N, C-alpha and C positions, 0 to 999 in steps of 0.2 A: 769450296767443303762449303762454304761462308756463304756461297751465292748460290749452292744447290742447294742449301738448308733455308734461307730465303726465299725463293721459289715452293718449295714441299713444307714451310716448320709446319702448314693446315693441314695438310693431309699428315705428314708420321703425327702430329699431336691427336688426330681422331683415330689416327691408325692403332694410337699407346693403348687410348678409351676402347677401340672396337675388343682391340686384345681383354681389358678388363671387362669388359661387360659378356662375353663369352663364356670369360673361366668362371663368372660369377652365377650366368644361367648353366655356365656345366653342373654347380653345385649347387643349382635351386636356392641360390641362396635370392629373396628381395632384395635385396644392396642393387643388384644390377638395374635394378627400374630407375637408381639415382642417376649410376651414371647413362641412364635411356632418358637420361634426363641433358644431361650438358652434351652427351657423343653428338645428338641429331642434331638442337644448337648451333656445333660448329660446323654441322656438314651442310648445313643446308647454304649459306656462303661459300662452301667449297666444290658442292654440283652446280652452284647458280655460275661459280666462276668457269668453270667449262661446260657448261651449257644443256646440264643434266635438269631439266627443268624439273621434269616429273619426279626423279630422286629429293629433287632439292625441296620439292612441294609436302614427298612423302616426308619425309624431314621432319619435316612443322607438322605432319601427323603424329611422327613418332613421342613429337615432345610435348604434346600432350597429353596422348595415350599412353604415358611415358606413366601418368598420374591416375590413371585409372586401373592401367596393370599392377601397381603398387596396393594399392586399396584391396580391388581384387582378392589381389594377394596373401593380404594382412586379415581384413572382416569379409575376406569369399563363404566360408561358413554361415557366418550370421550369430558364432561364438567367441569371437573374438581370434578364431585359429588359424593360424594358415590353412590357405588351400591346398588338397592333396594333389598327387596325380592320378588322372587318372587317365583309360580310355576315350576316345572322343567317340560320342554315339552315334551310331550311325544315321538315326533320322537327321544330324546332326549333314552329312557329308552333299544331298542335294540342296539347301539352300547356300553353303558354304560355295557349291561349283557356278553357282547360279549368277550367288554376289560374284568373284569372280569374274563369269564370262562379264558381265555387264560393268564391272569396274570398269573391268578390262578396253572392249571398248569408249567407258567417257574419260579415261584418263586419255588412252590415244588419240581422237577428238581434240582435246584438248587441248594437246601439245602439236598438232599438225595446225590447228585453229588458230589460234594464239603463241603458239613460239619457234624460236628455227631452227626444231632439236630438230639433228641428221639422226638417233637411233629411235622415232617414238615409241615406233613394235617393240622393239625391246626390252624396249626405259617403261612405257605404258606396261607390259608386261609385269616386270619385277617390281613397281609399286601395286597394279590388284593385284600375285599371292604374296606380297607382306602383308596386307592387309592384314586377308587371312592370314596368315601366319603367326601374329600380334593377335589377334584374336586368339588364337586356339593357346596361346603363348600365355595372354592372361587369365584363360581357363585351366591352364596348367594340364594340359593334354597331350599325353604322352607323343601323338597323331606330331602335333608341332614343328616339330623337328625333320620331318618328312619336306613340308611343306619351304625349310629352308634349305634344306639341302641345295634342292631347285632354285631359289632364288637366288642361292650365294656362287650354284656353277656359275649361272648366266651373269651375276654381277663380276665373276672375274673375268670372264672375256668382254663382255662393257668397259670395263675400267683401262684393260689394257688397252684396247682401243681408243682410250679416252684420254691417253696420256698423265694417268695417276695410277701412278708403279704401286707404291703403300698400299694403298687401297688396291689392289688387285693381289696384290700376295695378302691382304690379311684375310679377301674374303676367299682364294684360295685352303686356306687355313680354316678356317670359316667351314670349309668343307671335310674335314677330318675330324675336327671339334664336332662338330654334329652326331657323324655319325657316332663318337664316342657318347657326346652325350644320349642318343637316343637311347647306347648299352645301363649311362649309367640311370638315369631319368629308371626306365625298365627298371631293374637293380631295385631303385628306391619302395616302386608301386607295390614291387612283390611285397618287401618288406615292410611298408606299410599294412600291407593287409596279412600279413604270418604277425605282423603287430597286435592289428585287429580284431584279430581273430584267437590272440592267446587273450586279450582281452575279454572277449566274450565268452571264453571256455568258464575266466575265472568264476567270471559275476555265478 
């Protein structure tokens, strides 16, 4: 047991932090960004050890992006109110799709050119889609959950293949929570609209 923990302690720790992160995201709590700084910083080490260089690079990006996410949620409206949950505007889908494919191709090239990654196609895919998902999360778009569902399914399979069992279980759980999160955020968004309508009618 001691040897097992000694081998997998970093996997276990980041999994626990990951559970806390997804729970805070489910609740649409701004505190998720605080955990979002610590967890990916540790993930850099974990992924690098297992040859997931694309994910290690993505974890470094997550660490920095968490600062942006916090400020966007906290002061995104410009009046020191937290950003409301909204639908992703239709005009954003095409630029997001173009960015995704460019990021996928660029990350894939980096992995096959400068690393010994054994899963460059999937590793670069999850990285590219995670860029889009994190941007949508920072904007507090409801549809961010759909991006994460795809990422989480692929990552679950990938981490099983790479021998990171706890992380694989975490991402399998993420799939379920992402579906629940979408339903909760949709309900919260509708409640926001009702509250805003009531406030306008009262005036």
